[in-house]
Every structure is written in C-alpha cells, then in structure tokens.
MILO-613105 format. One record per residue: residue in one letter; z negated, x negated, y negated of N, C-alpha, C in turn. Coordinates in pm, whole numbers, padded with zeros to 5 digits, always signed. Example, Ala and Ser with C-alpha at 12.3 -4.5 7.8 and 13.67 -1.06 7.14 Angstrom:
REM residues 2
a-00780-01319+00569-00780-01230+00450-00780-01320+00330;s-00708-01285+00225-00714-01367+00106-00787-01290-00003;
//
This chain:
REM residues 363
g-16660-17001-01357-16661-16889-01262-16694-16933-01134;k-16697-16848-01034-16731-16876-00905-16617-16935-00813;r-16648-17044-00742-16549-17112-00669-16476-17012-00562;k-16351-17015-00568-16275-16944-00452-16274-17010-00336;r-16286-16914-00232-16282-16964-00084-16127-17009-00067;s-16111-17096+00015-15976-17154+00078-15959-17075+00196;n-15816-17101+00263-15788-17032+00380-15872-17093+00491;t-15910-17210+00474-16005-17269+00584-16154-17266+00555;s-16190-17157+00491-16326-17139+00468-16391-17075+00595;v-16528-17052+00584-16599-17010+00688-16581-16863+00736;l-16556-16831+00835-16566-16665+00861-16691-16634+00889;y-16724-16521+00817-16865-16473+00806-16857-16330+00914;d-16979-16320+00964-16991-16201+01048-17116-16118+00947;s-17101-15977+00957-17186-15918+00901-17333-15921+00917;d-17361-15983+01027-17502-16012+01074-17526-16162+01066;e-17444-16238+00996-17479-16366+00975-17601-16390+00889;s-17676-16494+00923-17795-16546+00846-17758-16577+00697;q-17866-16553+00624-17842-16593+00473-17854-16733+00441;d-17910-16810+00529-17943-16954+00505-17840-17047+00547;s-17782-17125+00453-17667-17195+00457-17693-17322+00544;d-17816-17360+00568-17847-17469+00645-17823-17416+00800;i-17874-17313+00822-17868-17258+00953-17737-17236+01007;l-17636-17190+00904-17500-17177+00936-17436-17309+00967;v-17477-17421+00899-17405-17539+00945-17464-17589+01077;r-17594-17546+01094-17625-17596+01227-17564-17527+01343;k-17541-17422+01312-17459-17336+01422-17320-17408+01446;v-17265-17463+01348-17130-17543+01363-17141-17662+01451;f-17252-17727+01400-17279-17839+01485-17298-17819+01645;a-17382-17718+01665-17433-17677+01804-17314-17645+01881;k-17213-17583+01821-17082-17534+01897-16973-17616+01874;r-16983-17739+01825-16875-17820+01792-16771-17840+01902;r-16836-17867+02021-16762-17889+02145-16677-17770+02174;c-16731-17642+02159-16646-17523+02205-16523-17526+02094;i-16538-17562+01968-16426-17561+01870-16324-17652+01922;m-16349-17771+01965-16249-17866+02004-16173-17810+02122;d-16215-17727+02189-16175-17710+02333-16091-17589+02312;e-16132-17485+02237-16057-17346+02225-15996-17307+02116;d-16042-17360+01994-15973-17301+01880-15856-17395+01834;d-15741-17344+01850-15620-17413+01826-15589-17429+01670;s-15646-17326+01599-15616-17309+01459-15691-17395+01371;s-15780-17463+01432-15897-17542+01351-15822-17667+01298;e-15848-17695+01168-15806-17826+01120-15877-17946+01150;e-16019-17919+01175-16102-18036+01206-16071-18085+01342;q-16020-18006+01420-16002-18060+01567-15868-18113+01600;q-15770-18124+01501-15646-18174+01521-15633-18319+01579;p-15731-18398+01510-15725-18553+01583-15748-18549+01728;d-15852-18460+01768-15881-18449+01897-15791-18406+01979;e-15709-18315+01945-15601-18265+02024-15493-18355+02047;a-15464-18453+01959-15362-18546+01962-15394-18656+02091;c-15528-18646+02137-15554-18727+02251-15607-18642+02360;p-15519-18570+02423-15589-18479+02520-15626-18543+02655;t-15580-18658+02664-15641-18747+02780-15765-18803+02765;d-15825-18804+02645-15946-18847+02628-16040-18796+02722;s-16149-18904+02776-16259-18834+02864-16347-18759+02794;v-16421-18690+02869-16545-18612+02808-16633-18690+02729;s-16672-18819+02777-16749-18904+02706-16710-18955+02582;t-16566-18976+02570-16507-19029+02452-16515-18895+02350;r-16491-18795+02403-16493-18679+02297-16644-18640+02233;k-16738-18656+02338-16885-18656+02284-16911-18755+02189;q-16860-18880+02207-16898-18989+02108-16830-18962+01969;k-16710-18911+01978-16646-18882+01863-16710-18766+01771;v-16756-18676+01862-16837-18563+01796-16964-18609+01754;f-17047-18693+01810-17166-18757+01763-17154-18840+01643;a-17027-18911+01624-17007-18998+01505-16980-18896+01385;k-16908-18773+01408-16867-18697+01303-16993-18616+01251;l-17075-18586+01357-17196-18508+01317-17289-18612+01217;k-17308-18734+01271-17389-18835+01193-17343-18842+01039;e-17185-18857+01036-17131-18855+00907-17162-18745+00815;l-17156-18609+00867-17183-18495+00823-17341-18492+00778;a-17426-18548+00853-17580-18548+00806-17600-18648+00689;r-17516-18762+00688-17543-18844+00580-17479-18770+00438;k-17357-18710+00456-17320-18625+00337-17414-18518+00300;r-17478-18465+00396-17581-18351+00354-17695-18410+00272;v-17732-18554+00313-17849-18595+00214-17803-18624+00090;t-17674-18684+00071-17633-18724-00062-17578-18604-00143;r-17561-18490-00068-17522-18380-00163-17632-18283-00205;r-17760-18317-00155-17869-18234-00182-17907-18226-00330;s-17855-18340-00409-17892-18348-00532-17814-18257-00628;c-17678-18220-00570-17602-18146-00646-17633-18006-00697;s-17588-17948-00785-17620-17819-00836-17527-17713-00758;s-17592-17608-00730-17515-17490-00642-17500-17378-00714;a-17546-17380-00850-17535-17248-00912-17412-17174-00909;n-17289-17238-00884-17160-17161-00890-17125-17110-00747;w-17204-17144-00654-17168-17094-00514-17251-16991-00475;e-17201-16868-00420-17282-16766-00365-17222-16693-00266;d-17298-16670-00160-17238-16603-00043-17235-16458-00059;s-17121-16412-00019-17075-16273-00032-17181-16175+00036;n-17239-16210+00144-17325-16141+00220-17460-16168+00213;s-17512-16267+00111-17646-16277+00091-17716-16198+00001;e-17833-16169+00018-17895-16069-00086-17960-16161-00192;a-17969-16285-00182-18030-16359-00293-17958-16494-00305;e-17973-16551-00422-17890-16675-00445-17936-16786-00338;i-17853-16879-00315-17889-16990-00238-17899-17119-00331;e-18025-17189-00325-18039-17276-00423-17995-17419-00386;e-17967-17438-00263-17918-17551-00211-17754-17569-00224;e-17712-17694-00258-17574-17706-00261-17501-17695-00116;p-17409-17606-00089-17331-17577+00047-17268-17718+00089;l-17289-17730+00223-17228-17828+00270-17087-17821+00305;c-17015-17921+00352-16865-17893+00389-16878-17828+00516;h-16835-17686+00517-16839-17601+00638-16711-17638+00721;l-16741-17638+00838-16633-17639+00950-16598-17491+00985;p-16481-17463+01033-16428-17328+01048-16521-17292+01181;l-16535-17151+01169-16623-17091+01287-16517-17001+01357;t-16539-16979+01491-16486-16855+01552-16566-16749+01530;p-16522-16621+01530-16611-16504+01526-16718-16496+01627;t-16690-16555+01748-16798-16569+01845-16898-16668+01806;e-16875-16776+01758-16972-16858+01721-17062-16795+01594;s-16991-16728+01505-17065-16680+01396-17161-16578+01422;s-17158-16523+01540-17265-16419+01578-17379-16489+01682;e-17373-16625+01700-17471-16673+01774-17610-16658+01706;t-17709-16690+01786-17844-16693+01729-17872-16812+01655;d-17978-16816+01566-18009-16927+01481-18097-17024+01544;s-18121-17037+01674-18195-17136+01750-18141-17271+01760;d-18000-17268+01749-17926-17408+01772-17936-17458+01627;s-17974-17591+01646-17974-17671+01518-17908-17817+01531;m-17868-17882+01413-17798-18012+01409-17914-18109+01465;e-18051-18096+01448-18146-18184+01492-18142-18205+01629;d-18110-18114+01707-18091-18117+01851-17992-18207+01902;f-17908-18251+01821-17806-18358+01854-17830-18479+01780;i-17862-18477+01658-17864-18611+01567-18012-18647+01579;v-18068-18722+01674-18204-18756+01685-18218-18903+01727;e-18267-18991+01657-18291-19135+01686-18393-19138+01817;e-18388-19251+01898-18454-19255+02015-18604-19258+01981;d-18631-19337+01866-18782-19352+01838-18833-19219+01789;e-18757-19134+01733-18809-19007+01686-18831-18923+01807;d-18733-18928+01885-18745-18844+02034-18876-18896+02088;d-18905-19021+02110-19038-19073+02161-19151-19018+02099;d-19145-19010+01960-19246-18960+01883-19280-18822+01912;n-19167-18741+01918-19175-18600+01949-19248-18583+02091;d-19205-18656+02177-19246-18647+02313-19397-18671+02326;d-19451-18764+02259-19581-18823+02234-19668-18681+02179;d-19595-18643+02075-19666-18517+02014-19678-18406+02087;n-19585-18372+02165-19576-18278+02256-19663-18298+02372;n-19676-18401+02409-19772-18419+02530-19912-18424+02487;t-19935-18460+02360-20075-18467+02297-20112-18319+02267;e-20017-18235+02219-20049-18103+02212-20074-18013+02344;h-19991-18065+02436-20009-18009+02569-20155-18039+02642;i-20195-18162+02618-20311-18187+02663-20420-18128+02599;k-20417-18105+02471-20521-18037+02388-20537-17917+02432;s-20395-17845+02458-20418-17704+02506-20472-17667+02618;e-20456-17793+02718-20522-17776+02854-20674-17781+02840;n-20704-17872+02746-20857-17906+02736-20950-17799+02659;q-20861-17716+02574-20931-17618+02498-21006-17511+02572;p-20973-17462+02687-21053-17375+02775-21169-17462+02815;q-21161-17577+02856-21275-17648+02902-21367-17674+02791;q-21322-17711+02675-21415-17742+02569-21496-17619+02519;k-21405-17498+02522-21479-17375+02486-21580-17345+02585;q-21565-17369+02712-21668-17351+02813-21767-17417+02796;l-21743-17546+02761-21867-17658+02747-21951-17598+02622;n-21891-17562+02516-21954-17528+02383-22046-17411+02420;m-21975-17322+02501-22064-17195+02521-22187-17217+02607;s-22182-17330+02685-22281-17367+02779-22409-17454+02703;i-22375-17497+02589-22475-17589+02523-22614-17511+02504;p-22598-17397+02417-22726-17318+02385-22777-17260+02497;r-22723-17250+02611-22778-17169+02722-22877-17255+02801;c-22969-17193+02846-23075-17257+02926-23130-17162+03032;d-23216-17210+03110-23274-17126+03206-23371-17024+03120;h-23369-16892+03177-23449-16788+03088-23600-16839+03098;y-23649-16897+03185-23802-16929+03185-23813-17023+03083;v-23721-17128+03058-23733-17236+02935-23724-17152+02828;h-23655-17049+02792-23661-16970+02657-23805-16904+02655;f-23854-16851+02764-23970-16775+02749-24090-16899+02709;k-24091-17007+02767-24207-17099+02747-24194-17138+02579;r-24066-17163+02541-24061-17179+02390-24123-17072+02315;i-24091-16949+02353-24149-16832+02284-24302-16834+02287;v-24369-16861+02401-24519-16863+02420-24575-16975+02319;k-24497-17096+02317-24556-17195+02223-24529-17159+02090;a-24429-17084+02041-24415-17035+01893-24528-16940+01876;f-24553-16869+01953-24663-16755+01926-24810-16820+01920;l-24829-16931+01989-24942-17010+01991-24957-17076+01852;i-24846-17125+01807-24840-17189+01676-24871-17093+01576;n-24805-16960+01568-24821-16867+01488-24966-16806+01488;a-25017-16823+01596-25185-16752+01601-25269-16853+01519;i-25220-16978+01511-25305-17056+01434-25265-17073+01288;d-25141-17085+01265-25072-17078+01140-24972-16963+01126;d-25039-16858+01059-24953-16720+01074-24840-16716+00983;t-24797-16813+00923-24666-16832+00847-24543-16894+00931;f-24583-16932+01046-24503-17016+01114-24364-16908+01162;l-24381-16799+01209-24271-16725+01244-24184-16671+01135;s-24238-16620+01021-24171-16593+00886-24103-16723+00857;s-24146-16836+00868-24078-16956+00820-23952-16991+00924;l-23968-16949+01015-23857-16965+01125-23738-16870+01084;y-23778-16741+01053-23668-16651+01036-23603-16662+00888;d-23689-16719+00805-23619-16725+00657-23540-16862+00641;g-23551-16941+00751-23484-17066+00750-23559-17177+00682;t-23674-17179+00654-23738-17292+00602-23765-17400+00699;r-23790-17374+00821-23796-17492+00914-23656-17522+00988;q-23623-17628+00984-23488-17680+01014-23493-17770+01131;k-23620-17824+01183-23609-17928+01276-23575-17860+01408;k-23524-17967+01498-23464-17903+01633-23567-17827+01704;y-23687-17846+01713-23785-17774+01797-23803-17630+01722;a-23816-17630+01605-23815-17474+01523-23675-17416+01559;q-23578-17472+01556-23442-17397+01576-23423-17358+01735;d-23493-17437+01813-23473-17394+01944-23571-17271+01977;m-23693-17280+01910-23774-17155+01917-23702-17037+01868;l-23634-17049+01764-23561-16939+01695-23453-16880+01772;l-23385-16967+01843-23286-16943+01941-23337-16861+02063;s-23455-16902+02101-23519-16840+02228-23566-16692+02174;l-23622-16690+02070-23658-16548+02010-23536-16454+02013;h-23434-16495+01951-23309-16422+01935-23272-16383+02087;y-23273-16483+02164-23240-16463+02310-23319-16357+02368;l-23450-16350+02350-23538-16250+02411-23490-16124+02349;d-23481-16107+02226-23432-15975+02156-23300-15918+02198;d-23217-16012+02184-23058-15973+02183-23006-15957+02340;r-23079-16047+02417-23023-16059+02552-23113-15967+02660;f-23229-15975+02646-23333-15921+02730-23358-15776+02692;i-23401-15756+02583-23460-15630+02533-23373-15521+02489;q-23308-15555+02371-23233-15457+02300-23126-15394+02384;p-23049-15453+02463-22937-15396+02526-22985-15287+02647;r-23097-15316+02695-23163-15218+02789-23236-15095+02731;l-23289-15130+02597-23335-15022+02532-23223-14920+02499;e-23125-14973+02428-23008-14893+02397-22946-14825+02524;n-22953-14873+02644-22907-14819+02764-22990-14695+02792;l-23111-14731+02795-23205-14608+02814-23188-14496+02723;i-23186-14528+02596-23152-14411+02520-23027-14343+02522;a-22919-14423+02547-22795-14364+02571-22784-14273+02695;r-22870-14298+02778-22873-14203+02907-22970-14103+02901;s-23029-14079+02788-23139-13984+02786-23098-13865+02680;r-23187-13768+02678-23161-13642+02579-23260-13646+02477;w-23348-13771+02456-23456-13781+02364-23384-13756+02228;k-23494-13670+02157-23461-13650+02009-23478-13766+01918;d-23439-13803+01825-23448-13920+01725-23601-13926+01686;r-23650-13808+01668-23792-13785+01617-23871-13864+01729;y-23862-13821+01848-23952-13868+01966-23933-14029+01976;k-23803-14070+01970-23787-14222+01981-23846-14304+01876;e-23838-14241+01751-23913-14321+01650-24042-14328+01650;r-24105-14233+01698-24249-14229+01735-24321-14325+01839;v-24214-14341+01955-24238-14442+02052-24213-14594+02008;d-24132-14605+01903-24099-14730+01844-24211-14772+01768;c-24271-14685+01696-24372-14715+01587-24533-14753+01655;y-24549-14696+01776-24689-14717+01816-24686-14822+01942;p-24762-14924+01930-24768-15027+02029-24848-14996+02154;d-24923-14899+02135-25005-14850+02257-24974-14713+02301;v-24963-14705+02442-24934-14574+02500-25019-14545+02622;h-25060-14430+02639-25135-14386+02754-25056-14250+02806;i-25020-14240+02908-24964-14129+02977-25056-14061+03071;i-25083-13938+03037-25206-13867+03122-25151-13741+03186;l-25195-13735+03303-25137-13617+03383-25237-13489+03353;k-25170-13391+03322-25240-13276+03275-25192-13141+03347;n-25245-13033+03328-25209-12898+03392-25053-12866+03349;p-24978-12852+03436-24844-12820+03394-24805-12702+03323;e-24708-12702+03251-24688-12583+03166-24539-12569+03163;n-24485-12461+03163-24344-12426+03150-24315-12421+02990;m-24263-12514+02925-24242-12502+02777-24137-12608+02734;s-24108-12607+02612-24013-12719+02567-24062-12849+02570;c-24001-12926+02641-24045-13077+02618-24035-13126+02502;q-24147-13214+02438-24135-13262+02295-24057-13395+02292;a-24002-13436+02390-23916-13562+02388-23758-13508+02362;c-23737-13421+02462-23591-13378+02487-23560-13241+02411;e-23683-13163+02384-23674-13046+02339-23592-12927+02436;l-23592-12969+02576-23542-12871+02689-23655-12814+02738;k-23625-12689+02803-23731-12627+02897-23759-12710+03020;r-23883-12745+03015-23913-12827+03128-24036-12794+03199;h-24086-12837+03324-24219-12820+03374-24294-12935+03325;c-24367-12915+03213-24438-13016+03142-24546-13042+03200;k-24604-13171+03245-24723-13185+03306-24789-13320+03238;f-24735-13388+03157-24787-13508+03095-24796-13512+02946;n-24922-13580+02906-24956-13582+02775-24909-13742+02744;v-24833-13784+02637-24813-13897+02604-24896-13916+02478;l-24987-14025+02485-25085-14041+02368-25035-14180+02308;l-24995-14175+02194-24928-14309+02111-25044-14345+02017;s-25063-14485+02002-25174-14526+01902-25126-14673+01877;g-25205-14720+01790-25186-14883+01744-25137-14894+01606;r-25139-14989+01566-25089-15032+01420-24935-15066+01426;l-24873-15020+01330-24741-15062+01314-24727-15212+01283;y-24628-15266+01327-24609-15422+01300-24464-15465+01270;n-24443-15578+01214-24315-15623+01190-24243-15690+01312;s-24141-15654+01347-24062-15668+01474-24031-15830+01469;k-24031-15891+01358-23988-16050+01366-24121-16143+01348;t-24195-16112+01233-24315-16170+01218-24439-16132+01291;l-24419-16009+01337-24530-15955+01423-24657-15940+01358;k-24669-15941+01221-24781-15903+01151-24797-15745+01141;a-24921-15714+01178-24967-15576+01189-24992-15506+01053;d-24944-15396+01028-24986-15315+00913-25105-15242+00920;d-25187-15246+00845-25326-15189+00861-25322-15040+00793;f-25202-14971+00746-25193-14848+00707-25215-14746+00809;m-25279-14659+00800-25310-14560+00897-25331-14601+01045;s-25410-14733+01065-25427-14800+01179-25494-14707+01288;n-25561-14600+01245-25625-14519+01351-25552-14394+01384;d-25421-14376+01341-25340-14275+01358-25281-14262+01522;k-25296-14130+01549-25251-14118+01704-25173-13985+01708;q-25080-13995+01815-24978-13889+01836-24997-13854+01973;v-25012-13714+02016-25008-13656+02142-24903-13572+02171;l-24820-13597+02269-24688-13521+02295-24682-13474+02431;k-24651-13354+02469-24633-13299+02588-24490-13306+02654;v-24469-13374+02765-24340-13391+02813-24312-13359+02938;g-24210-13365+03000-24179-13348+03145-24184-13462+03212;t-24166-13463+03351-24183-13592+03425-24078-13702+03396;v-23951-13650+03387-23858-13756+03363-23866-13826+03225;c-23903-13748+03128-23938-13807+03001-24055-13890+02993;a-24157-13863+03065-24283-13945+03070-24255-14072+03159;n-24172-14071+03250-24138-14213+03307-24043-14303+03228;r-23965-14210+03151-23865-14304+03071-23955-14359+02937;t-24034-14285+02897-24142-14320+02789-24207-14454+02831;r-24270-14445+02960-24340-14571+03012-24232-14678+03016;v-24125-14678+03069-24037-14791+03087-23984-14827+02945;y-23948-14746+02877-23894-14779+02739-24020-14861+02652;h-24129-14795+02637-24234-14843+02575-24272-14979+02626;n-24286-15026+02744-24324-15129+02793-24231-15249+02758;l-24114-15223+02753-24014-15334+02719-23984-15342+02561;k-24007-15231+02467-23995-15217+02346-24096-15311+02283;h-24223-15293+02338-24346-15362+02280-24381-15481+02381;f-24294-15530+02443-24355-15643+02532-24373-15779+02444;k-24288-15807+02347-24291-15925+02266-24425-15916+02179;y-24444-15808+02129-24570-15794+02053-24692-15800+02142;k-24707-15740+02264-24815-15764+02339-24830-15901+02385;l-24721-15978+02408-24730-16117+02455-24793-16198+02316;y-24752-16165+02204-24806-16230+02102-24963-16219+02078;v-24999-16082+02115-25135-16052+02104-25221-16136+02207;d-25157-16157+02337-25234-16229+02427-25240-16372+02408;c-25127-16428+02328-25139-16562+02281-25256-16580+02164;s-25245-16486+02087-25354-16490+01974-25490-16486+02021;s-25519-16419+02144-25653-16410+02202-25671-16546+02266;v-25588-16611+02309-25610-16739+02383-25646-16836+02282;a-25571-16836+02172-25594-16927+02055-25720-16887+01984;g-25754-16769+01981-25875-16731+01905-26004-16763+01980;s-25982-16761+02122-26110-16793+02194-26136-16946+02206;d-26048-17029+02185-26063-17172+02181-26164-17226+02082;g-26275-17295+02136-26375-17331+02077-26361-17473+01995;v-26243-17540+02006-26224-17661+01942-26183-17653+01809;e-26246-17733+01723-26217-17721+01566-26196-17869+01532;d-26126-17864+01407-26100-17997+01351-25986-18084+01436;e-25897-17999+01487-25802-18059+01565-25667-18037+01504;p-25562-18141+01497-25443-18089+01436-25359-17976+01511;v-25304-17893+01436-25241-17787+01510-25133-17816+01629;k-25072-17939+01615-24971-17972+01700-25053-17998+01855;d-25169-18071+01825-25257-18115+01930-25306-17980+01998;t-25358-17894+01934-25425-17790+01978-25307-17692+02055;v-25191-17681+02010-25101-17604+02062-25043-17670+02200;e-25035-17797+02207-24991-17884+02331-25106-17853+02425;r-25224-17856+02385-25342-17851+02479-25340-17722+02547;l-25342-17619+02462-25330-17476+02507-25221-17438+02591;f-25112-17488+02546-24974-17455+02616-25002-17528+02764;s-25036-17642+02770-25050-17703+02904-25143-17644+02996;h-25263-17587+02928-25348-17524+03013-25285-17376+03081;l-25222-17313+02981-25168-17195+03027-25046-17215+03131;e-24971-17323+03105-24874-17332+03202-24939-17387+03355;e-25015-17468+03341-25075-17521+03465-25165-17410+03548;s-25209-17333+03461-25286-17210+03540-25212-17089+03596;g-25082-17105+03548-24994-17001+03602-24986-16867+03497;w-25058-16883+03391-25064-16787+03279-24918-16743+03255;i-24841-16847+03188-24718-16809+03140-24610-16770+03248;q-24612-16814+03369-24542-16756+03474-24579-16607+03509;k-24699-16575+03501-24729-16439+03529-24677-16346+03426;r-24701-16382+03301-24624-16295+03196-24482-16289+03199;y-24420-16401+03239-24276-16395+03257-24239-16292+03371;n-24315-16307+03484-24285-16213+03581-24297-16049+03543;r-24420-16053+03438-24418-15889+03394-24297-15873+03328;l-24232-15963+03224-24111-15918+03167-24000-15888+03255;e-23985-15970+03367-23880-15933+03455-23900-15807+03528;d-24027-15766+03546-24056-15631+03604-24017-15517+03499;c-24039-15539+03386-23987-15441+03271-23847-15430+03266;m-23780-15536+03278-23623-15541+03263-23570-15475+03392;d-23639-15509+03515-23591-15437+03627-23595-15284+03617;d-23717-15246+03583-23749-15106+03557-23652-15027+03486;a-23608-15096+03364-23513-15041+03282-23358-15051+03354;d-23335-15142+03406-23207-15137+03482-23188-15046+03593;n-23293-15008+03659-23302-14932+03770-23328-14783+03730;f-23360-14747+03619-23416-14613+03575-23306-14511+03613;q-23351-14400+03667-23245-14303+03708-23189-14235+03596;e-23076-14179+03623-22996-14081+03523-23088-13954+03477;e-23046-13920+03371-23114-13789+03329-23057-13674+03421;k-23137-13596+03458-23101-13461+03538-23100-13346+03453;
//
C-alpha cells in the first residue's frame, strides 16, 4: 500500500509544484527562516538549545546539514519510489522522495526560483561558472559586432559591382554560355561568384525596387506594363492631342504621345534574345504623365540588356583573333576603363535611378 504521512510530513499548498526536487530546494533556500521562526519544527530543536550561537555559527551548521542532505540525495536516487505519490500531483513522481523538512505555509507558497545549488557549491565550480558566464557575456557583446562585420563582407563600392558586370558581359559576348553557367551554379571559382553577386546586386538593389515603386504609384493596367516589359526598344513621339482613354491607365486623358515598342524578347538572366516575332511592334496612345513614366520605367527596366548589347558590340568589333578569352577580356576591359567608357555607362545608370527616385506622384 501507499506509505502514510506522519504528523511531521511536509505541509502542502494547493499551488505547490509537482516536482519533489523543487520542493526540497525550497526547504534549503528557506532553512534559516525555519530556525528563527518556527517553534514547532523538530529539525530546529538542536539550534534552539543554543540561542546564544552567533549568526556565523548557525550558518555553518545549516551548511553542514545541507551538505549531508545532498549526500543522502545522491545515495537515495537508486531507490524505488513506486509506493510514494503526492496527493496534489497530476502524474506519478518517478524519483525517490528525499527526507523532507517541515515547511511553513508561507514557505510552501514561495516561487521555484530558489535551489539548493545556490548554497552547496564548491569554490572550483563557482569559478568555472563565473568563467562560463563571463565567456557568454563576452560572446553576447561581440555578436552585434560580428553580425555587422559579416554583413559588410559582401558589400563593396557600387562602381566595383558595375565593373564586374561589364567584365561578365564581355566574357559572355565571346562565350555565350558564361552567364547561364553562372546562374546554374556550374562555375564556382571566386571570380565567377563575385560576378554573380554583382549581377544580383544590380537586379535586387538598383533596378527592381525602383521598378516596383514606379508601378505601385501608377495606375497602369497590367496589360500595358507587360508590353513595356517585353520590348527592349521604345520611341515616344509627340502627336496631335486627343481627348480619349489613355491606353496605359485607361482613364480619360488629354493624350498627345504615341509609345512605339519594338525589339526582340530576351531572357532577363542569360540575356539571350528570342527570334520569335522579332519584327513585332506595338503603338499605344497615352497621356503626358504615362508617357513620362514609360520613359523612366523602360530605361531602367532594360538598362542591363542595353549594357550587354553595348559590350557585345565592343567585343564584336575587336579584330584580334586566336587569343585566349581571358587575355581578350582583360585587354578590352582595360581599354574601356581607361577611355572612360565604363564610367560613362555607370553615370547613365545613376541617372536612370535618379529619374525613378524623383518621379512625380500620379495626379
């Protein structure tokens, strides 16, 4: 049968923890209080016999008793506890209960934060814990700095990104599989990974956020946006004004511009052009605001492709033959950089971005 409790058993509160270990730790944490205040406790009788003991002497006695209880706890862990069960527990406690000291009602309602380990700790263990805490504190202080350092590693000057892109386009102009091998992960050397990083930087940092902002602030219909996206060439021509529905936003406007879209569709990553319906053209009548937005949006949307076309023209006009691709690219790149060609294209990119950033709100 179950073991019956004696009159000196632990007093339980309805909110008491279910963990017997935590219960014992509460006794230890509050042991001094028991000695001073509870006259009915059997455990404190030896202490009351010596009321003249100093505070330090009482602390030493408590320390000795706690160490003895800790030793008993270790030796009793191997014992079975199947016959003991807490009346307030919702599940069986699998560990053998320790020799509980009487608790006062006040102590039984204390939180679970006090533990025996707070009192019985060897000096070496305390030092080790201090070292661990110091190490964790230093690590926590260094984490923001390390994170900031890691974030700065892939970052470099915008013009450096741009020069990498020009060099990648020169290589692809000679070997038209280069860009596709970058994106499919075939090339893993550092120079190739740097070029891929810069290409993503151009798309994700320079171009795409501004395109999305231009569209979000417009009233363009999806059909018109898709047409502007598909054709790399645009001509905006001033015509006789007409009061009609703008073919960009489909609102009644004073339309006086024709937007002429043409050119071959191309892959946005590999930049390979599609010959399907290469001569197709679209002419759309739009208002003044939509015409200006079309110019700004189109210049930025197709800037990368236009840059590649320019690089291909440079590589195609080079008359040197039977030269390794690397040597050809380095020679062409050095010439473009020294002549200011690369800087000029970069300035054009900045102008496109500024136009997008400063474009007026839709009226």
